[in-house]
Every structure is written in C-alpha cells, then in structure tokens.
C-alpha positions, 0 to 999 in steps of 0.5 A: 711406865717406871716399871716398864723402863726398869724392865727394858733396862734390865732385859737389854743389859741381860740380853747382851751378856747372854749373847756374849756381846760387850755392852756398847761404849755408851751404855755407862753414860746412858746409865748415868744419864738415866740415874741423874734424872731420878730422885733418890727416893725412887726405887729405880735409882738404887737399881741403876746405881748398882748397874753403874758400879758393875758397868764402870768396873767392867769398862775399867772406868775406875774414877767413875767406879769410885764416884758412884761407889761412894754414893752407894754408902749411906744411900737410903734409896729403896732397896739399898742400905745394907751395911754388909753390901756397902762394906763389900763394894767399898772394899772392892773399890780400894783394890783399884786404889792405884788405878784411880786418878783423882786423889780427892776421889781416892781419899773419899773412898778410903774415908767412906770405907773407914766409916763402913768399918766403924759401923761394924765396930772394926775400929783398928781397921777403920783407923788404918783407913782414916789414916790413908784417907788423911794422907791421900787427900790433896791439901785443897781438900782440907775439910775432908782431911779434918773429917778424917782426923775427927772420925779417926779420933772417935775410933781411937777413943773407942779402943782406949787410945785416948792420947792419939784420940785427943791429938786427932780431935785437936788437929780436926778442930784447928782445921775447922777453926781455920775454915770458919766451920763452927758446926764441925769445930764444935763436934771436935770440941764435944769429942774433946769433952768426952775424952776429958771425962775418960781422963777423969778430968770432969771439971774441964769436960763440964766447962766445954759442955756448958759452952756448947750448950750455950752456943746451941741455945743461941743458934736454935739447935735443941737436939745438939744441946740435948746431946751435951746434957746427955753426955754430962749425965753420963759423967754424973753417973761415973761420979755417983751423982745419981740425982743429978744424972736423973735430973739432967735426963728428965730435963731432956725428956721434958723437951720432947718431941723435937721439931725433927726426929732424933731417934738415936738420942731419944731411944738411949734417953728412954732406955736410960730413964727406964733403967733408973726407974727400974733401979728405984723400983718404979715399975710402972714408969720403967715399963712405960719408958721401955715401951716408948724405946721399943716403939722407936726401935721398931720405927727407926731401927736406930740401934742393934738388937744386941746394943748393951744399953738395950740389953741392960734395960731388958735385963731389968724387965726380966728381973722385975718380972721374976725371970732371974735366969732370963736376966742372967742370960741377958747379962752374959750377952752384955759381957759378950757385947763388951768383949766385941766392942772393947769399950771400957764403959761396956765392961763396967756394966757387964761385970756389975750386972753379971755379979748381981745376976749370979748372986740372985740365982745363988751362984755365989762362986761366979758372983764373987768371980765377977765382982773380983773381975769388976774390981780388977777392971775398976783398978785397971781403969783407974790406973789407965785413967791415972796414966793417961791423965798423967800423960796428958798433964805431963805433955801439957806441963812439958809444953808450958815449961818449954814455952816458959823457957822459950819466952824467957830466952826470947825476952832476953834476946829481944832486950839485946835486939831492942838496944841494937835495933835502936842504934841501928835505927838511928844510924839508918835514919841518918843515912836515909835522911842524907840519901833523901836530901841528896836525891831531892837535891839531885832531882831539883837540879835535874828538874831546873835543868830540864825546865830551862832546857824546855824553855830554851827549846820552846823559845828556839822553836817559836823564834824559828817559826817566827823567822820562817814566817817572816822569810816566807812573807819576804819571799812571797812579796818578792815573787808577787811584786818582782817576778810576778810583775815581770811575768805580767809585762811579758804576757802583755807583750806576747798578747800584742804579738798575738802568740796565743800558745806562749800566752797560755804558758805564761798564764799557767806560770803566773797561776803557779807563782801565785799559788806558791806565793799564797802557800808561803804567806796566805793572803786570804788570812790577812784579807778575810780572817782565819774562818774564811781562810780555812773555808777557802781551803776546804772549798778547794779540797771539795772542788778538786778531790772526791772527798766529802767535806763538812764543817762547822766554822764560827767567825772568830774575827777579833778573838785571837792575836794575828800570830795565833791565827797564823799558827792555827792556819798553818796547823790546819794546812799541815793536818789537811796535807797529812789527810790528803797524803796518808789517810785514804779518807773519803770524808773530812769533818772540821770544827772551829768554835769558841768555847768560853775562853778557848778556841778549839779546832777539831779535824776528823777523817774516816781514813785508815788511821794508825796505832798511835802507841806504836808511833808515839815517839816517831813524830817525824814520820807522821808529820806530827812533830811540826803540829806539836811545835806550832801548838806549843808556840802558841801555848796550846794543847794538842790531842790525837785519837786514832786506831787502825781502820777507824780513822783519826781525830786531831784536836787543838785548843788555844787560850783566847 
C-alpha cells in the first residue's frame, strides 16, 4: 500500500507538470498533510519532504520553504542524509532571505546553513552565517541566539581565532545560565576549557574538566564524563605526559560499552590507543584496537576516510608491516588534511610524521626540511599561544584594574553619600513625622466631625420619623373620631329618608376614609401585632392582584418594642408598594423570622430587577432612601440584591 501511495503521488505530480498545468493550490497542503502522517523512519517521508521543498518554492511560500528546508538538515529518513544536498538546499533558501517573513525561521535557516558549512570545514563562511543568525533571531529566541554564539565559538576556535572564540563561549554561557539550561552551559564551559588548553593555560582547563566530570558523574552521563577525560588526555599529550595520557584513555576504554552508542568518541579512543601501542611496539594490541575502530567506522561512519587521526593510525599499520613508502604516502595525506582544515594540532602531527617518514626512506634532505618546518611551526605556535595568552591575561588584568579603580572611587563616593544620606534621612524623617502627625490630626478631627454629623443626621431622622408617626396618629384619630362620626350620622339620616344612591356614595366615602386612617396609622398593628398585620396586607395583595404570594411569618409577640414593630411594618409597606409599582413581578415571597438575637425580614420578587451598582447613589428614585432611614432609625441593617431580569431580594434585620 505504501509503495502504491508513493507511486500515485509521484505520477500525479508528474502528469500535471507534463501537461503544462499548474498544480492545484491545495497540493502543497496535501503534501504537508501526508508528510505529517508518516514517521521519519519511513522512506516515503524523505520523498515527500523533497516534494514539499520543491512545491513551496514553486508556489512562493517562502516561510514554508524555510520551515521544511530546515527539517531536511540532519534528517535521517532513508534516502536523505547527503550533506552536499543539505548544503545546496539551505544555500538556495538563503537567497530568499528578504522574502521570509518570520525572523525566527530566517535565523534558523542561517543557523542550519552555518552548521552545514561547518561540516565541510568551511569555517570562515560558517562564522559569517552564525553571525547573521545571531543578529536575525528576535530577542525572544534567546536560546537560539546562544546556540549561534556557541557554534560560532567552535568555528572561530578551529581557525585559531582564540580570543573571539573565548568571547563567544562566554556570551553563550551567560545566556544558557540565565535560562537555567545546565546542559548547554556545560557545553560552553567545555569549549572554554579547550581554549584554555590552546592558550597553554592547562591548570585552568583541568580545573574546569574536573568540575564537569564531577557534574556528569552525579547526573549519570558517562559519555559526557568520558569526553572530558579524553580532552584532558589530549592536554597530557601536549605536556609530554604520555603515561598519564595512556592511563586516562584506558580508563575510558574500561567503561565500554556505554548504554547508548557513542561511535565518534569510541572511534577516536580506539585509534588513539592503537597509536600509543604502535609507538610502544605492542603490535598485537595495536592491531586489535585498530580493527575495533574500523568496525565502528564501517557500521556508523562517524569520521571521514581522510580524518587525520585515522590516517595517523593507518600510518603506523604501514610502518609496522614494513611498507615505509606506503607510510610516507599517508604522511603526505596528513599534511594535505592539515592544510585543508588549518587546525594547529593537525599541522603538528603532519610535520612530525613527514619528517620521520622521509628519514626512514633515506630522504634526509626532506626529513630535515620537515623537521625545520615542525620547529618553525612549534615556535610560531609558542609565539601565538604566548600572544593569545598575554592578550587574554592583559584583558583580564585591565578588567580587574578598572574594576579595582571603579571600586575605590565608588567606595569614596559611597562614604560621602553615606554621610549625606544620614543627614538627609534625619531631615526627611522629621518632616515625615510632622506630616504624618498633621495628617493624623486632620483625619481624626475629620472623623470626629463626620461621626458627629452622622449622629445628628440619625437623631434628626429618628425624630422626624417619630414626629411623622405622631402626626399620622393624630390625623388618623381626627378622621376616625371626627369626620368619620359625622359621615355615619349623615348616612343614618339618608337611610331614614330612604335615599339609597346617596347612601351608597356615603358608604364608599366612609370606606375610603377608613383606608386613609389605616394607612396613616395601622390599627391592625396595635390590635393584632406585627405578624398578623403583615399577613393582612399580603392577603389584601393576594385578593386584589394577580400576583402569587407565599410567606413564612412567625408570631413575634413580645419580641420587639412597639416602636421597632411600627418601623418594620412601615418598611414592609414601602417595600410592598415598590414591588407593586415598579417590579412587574408575578410572585412575591416574604419571610419574617427570629434567628437567635435578631429578627430578620426578607422580601423577594421575580420582577424585572435593576442594576444596583448604577443606582447606588440614586436612592430617591428607587424609594430606597426611606427604607434606609427607617432601618437606621432602629439600628438595623439593610441589604439589597438585584440584577436586571433576575428580580430583587430585600433583607432587613434588627436586634431584639
């Protein structure tokens, strides 16, 4: 099925191109969708990836081109992995640099292109691309910026630009440290240790490697720990400590195999040990280790056929088998490799081996020449190392000197500032204390005035309500005892004269008079008590309106003072009137209960409600001002809960 799908895809795309037709607009999306369904280990994924790159370029979808071109780099799908093809694709994408919208994608393209150049040991070009990448990434891509510095440091190191390399390693380390990325921070630290070695600052390099070895020991990373031991063995070789070098490399070899394969490290380890045993004349051990190295090369291909260490190990094979001219040919290849890479260590090996090889074949003239070249190279290396070491320490010294001067001047300024700060602090403290005292005094007086005003307002409201009730009582009695009696006498006379229409009019007037008298002063409250007076009003609403009424009213006789009962009754009357006038409710629920030492009254309706936050200061328009004043007159509390379209709940409580 998989092969059939591949065949249909390729034939379909080919057919459209042959017929001179443009691919449908959705073809790129379809290719991407098909690619995402596949595992990277599937050979079809490599075919689709090439098609996506080709199609996105054709459709001028440059961000898509960049995204999948980056995936092509180091992709190990079957059929991919050709470094020349990777380099070609990434180089092509960089030509569309100005058309790629995403800065992150653009920076990643340059980062991967630099990596491809690095693989071909085109270090100056790689440095240029790493620089572009670091300047292209947005600040949010700080990890990728750090990667650009780290890899640029490695490229700078490879061509002997040691000071710039050190600066880049330090920049990368600082960013990784700020991000809490210990793994890559240690990669940068490992690079710094290698640079210290090249500066001939071997003690500092060893300190860093001991620190890293301990870290990898704790974190359970045996391969990374072995790499640090291997690098330290390289330093022992430069210092002429051959026994220590051999001991370090054998300690790594004794740990093999690792849980995960490390073909690059293992191959170099076997080759280095093979060279050591060849120099010692232990041909059996040299042959065994070289064979193991070649098995790794055959299986994993971790290094190129012209790798200098590999050539050096093969050189000893030729030499020990008596093929001195074959060994000379390999020595010449080593020099060619050194010139290609321009790495200092490679020149050292090549000149040394070429001098020995020419001497063995009796070509003393060339032997002397290469021995002189080796001496000149060693001298230049010493001068270069001394210059770079001096430059490094000079930079360090100048930095420390400036820091010392800055610290001294800062201390003097700080002493002066400390004295001034003390005087200013005392002066400011006095001012602050005086200001605080003044503000506190003002606030205290303002609070006293506010409290007094509130008390006067409360007393005034209470007196006003008391006077209102007394006046209502007087008017109610006058109406009932005076005008009411007069109307009854008139009614009786009309009845004697049998004037029925006039009698009916008088009955209506008497009923209205009684209703006015009851509203002015509720007789039911005096005769029946608060609970029954409220029930009477609710029954009246139930009879005379279509509103559904439900209630839970306890008998509270003897619980409250008469003055409090009157105010609660008035509060209930006002609340009921507000519901009837404004709420458009179809149901009312009333609760009057005693809870511990409080009497609580709750009035709920399912009306249209209102936004209380909008009307908070507009009590007058809602009839809430009177409710608040009456509640305050009996030292009670009032709560209003309402939302538009969700009804209203009024809660009142007063101490018994």
